[in-house]
N, C-alpha and C positions, 0 to 999 in steps of 0.2 A: 672246849681248851682254851688255855689264853694264849692272845695273840703277842701281847706285850709281857717283856719280861726288865725287872730292875738290873741295870749292868752294873758291875764292880766298880769301884775304886780303881784309879790306877796308880794309887799311890795311898801309904796307912794314913790312917787318921789325924796322925802328928806330921804331916809332910810339908803344910800351908802355915804353922806355927812360923811367930808370932801375929801373921796377919789373921789368920783364922785359926780359931782354935779347936785342938782334937774333938772337944766337948759339941762344938756346933757342925763340926762336917759329920759327925756318927749322927746326932739326931736329923740333921739336913739328909744323910742320906738314905738311914736306914727306916727311917720316919714318916717323911714329907716327899722323899722323891718317889716312896715305896707307895704311898694312897696314892699318888697319882698314878701310879701304870695299876697297881686295883681298880681304882675309879675308871680309868679306861677298859680295860679287859670286861668288869661289871656292865657299863653302858653298852657293851658291842651283844654283851647277852641279853638284856633287856632290850636293845632293838632287835635282836632275833626272835625275841619273843612277840613284842609287834607286830612284824610282818607276819608271823605264823598267825599268829589271834585274830590279822588285821585289825587292832585297837591302837588308831591313833591319837586319843586326846593327850595321852601326853608326850609328843612326839618334838615338839617343840623344848621343851627342857631334856629330853635326850640329847640333842644334837647341841644345845647347850653345855651339856655334861659332856660328852663326847670331847667337843672344841675345846674346853678346857684341861678336862683331862691330860688329854692325847699333845698338847701345847706345851702342858705342864711337864709331861714326858719326856719330849724331846728337848725342849730348852734343858732341862737339867741335865739332860746327858750330852749337851756340847760343854753346856756348865764346868762338868767336871774335866773335861780333857782342855780347856781352855786354860785351865791353869796349872802349874808348876811349881814349885819349893827352888827349882834353879829358876825361874823366869826374872819377867819384870824389863826395866830399863825400855829402848826403844828400838821399832824395827830397824836392823842396819843389813845395808846390801851383804857385808862383810859376817854376817849369822846366816849366810843365805834364802833372806827372806826379804830381797830386794824389789821385787815386783808388788809386792805387797805397802813396801813402804814409798815407792811410788805410785802406788793407786794412793793410798791415803794423804801424799799430797795432792796429788793431781784431782782430787773432789774434794778436799775441804780446806786447800791451801797452803797448811804445812802440817807436821804430827801435832806439835802443840793446840793447835785452831782444831783436829780433830778430838784433842784428848777433853781438851775444856767443852766441846759439844756433847760425849756422851757423855763425861760427870756431872753436868748441868742434866742431860736429861734421867741419866739415872736417880740421880740425888732427887728430881723434884717431878717422880712417878707419884699423883695422888693417891695416898692408900696403898695398894699393892701392885706391881710390877717391874718389870725386867728396862734398861738401858741396852741394846742390842747394836752392833754395826752388824750391816746384811747386805749383800751383792744384790743390786736392784739387774735382771737382765733387761728389760726392756732398753735403760738407758747404757747400762754397763759400768755404770760407776754403784761406789758405794755410798751406804745412807744412815745415817744414823735412826731409830725406829726407837721412840717411848712407848713399850709395852703394854697396854695397863691388865692386871689379873695375866692370864699368860698367852691371853688371843685377841686382845682389841687393840685396834689402834695399829693394826700393822697393813703394809703392801700385799700385796695379792701378788706371790711369784716370788716377790723378795727370799733369800738365804740367808739364814743366819749364821755369822763366821765367829762373832765371837759376844759374850751375851755377858752381865754385869746383872746378879740376882737382888733386885731390890727390895724382895717383902722383907718383913723384919722378923722371921726365922732363920733367915742369910744370916744374921749380925747382932740381932739383940740381945742376948746372952754375952755378948763381947763388948758390944760398943752402946750398947743400953740404945736410947733416940738418937746419936750422933750419928744418920744416916754419912752424911758428908765426910765424915769421919772412915769411917767404912771402905766408900768408893773410892778416896784418895788411895788407901791403904792395898785396896787388891790393882791398882796399875803393879806393885812391887810382886806378885806372882801372874803375871799375865802369860801364857803359854805362846808367844809368838810364832815358833814352829808351828803349833797345830792349826794356828790362824793361817796361818801361811798356808796350809795343805789345803784347808776349808775356802780360802780365797780361790786359789789353783782349779780344783774341783767344779767349784761354782761358777766359773768363768768357763770350761770345759762342756759346763749345760748353757751355754746362751741363747740356744732356740728353746730352751724348754719353754717357753711362756710364747705359742702361735698366736699372732692376731687375725692371720690371711692366710684362705687355703696357699 
């Protein structure tokens, strides 16, 4: 039985235009994201078969495949919720996201400095990857991560709360090879309400990383 399922989009294909075209949203969600869901479920079945047969020759590849597909599924599930046709701008206290705004300033010095770091991290990923704003539970800070593929270069236990997809399938049909232009446009559709909810949830699980009894 499948463990993971493709979530429905919280808006129609045209909701993020002109920043992201309806064609990209449809292909990205219905084809690419769906492939990661299928890949994760298929890998779980292959691991179960390996356990039953005690056949471990392919264990390295299977574990890597599970990390790749599952991380792809998780990041994309956050990605769709992180965006809104009514989004954009800067997180502000009067919009009900003051705690997030304060955390960004405390962790990065200012919103401007945070925006520059996340933009650079997303735009300069070598090959395929993501720029990610994450809550790091050991320090309580917000950090920016430059994630390769879906799972590489990640700090353990950090919770992603805002993700920018920098894979070519996220933008190439519309922006061609101008990844920097796509990343800059992404700020127009950031759903700060969703990011703030994720930040609050991550903070409430501050003891998730137990380093001592």
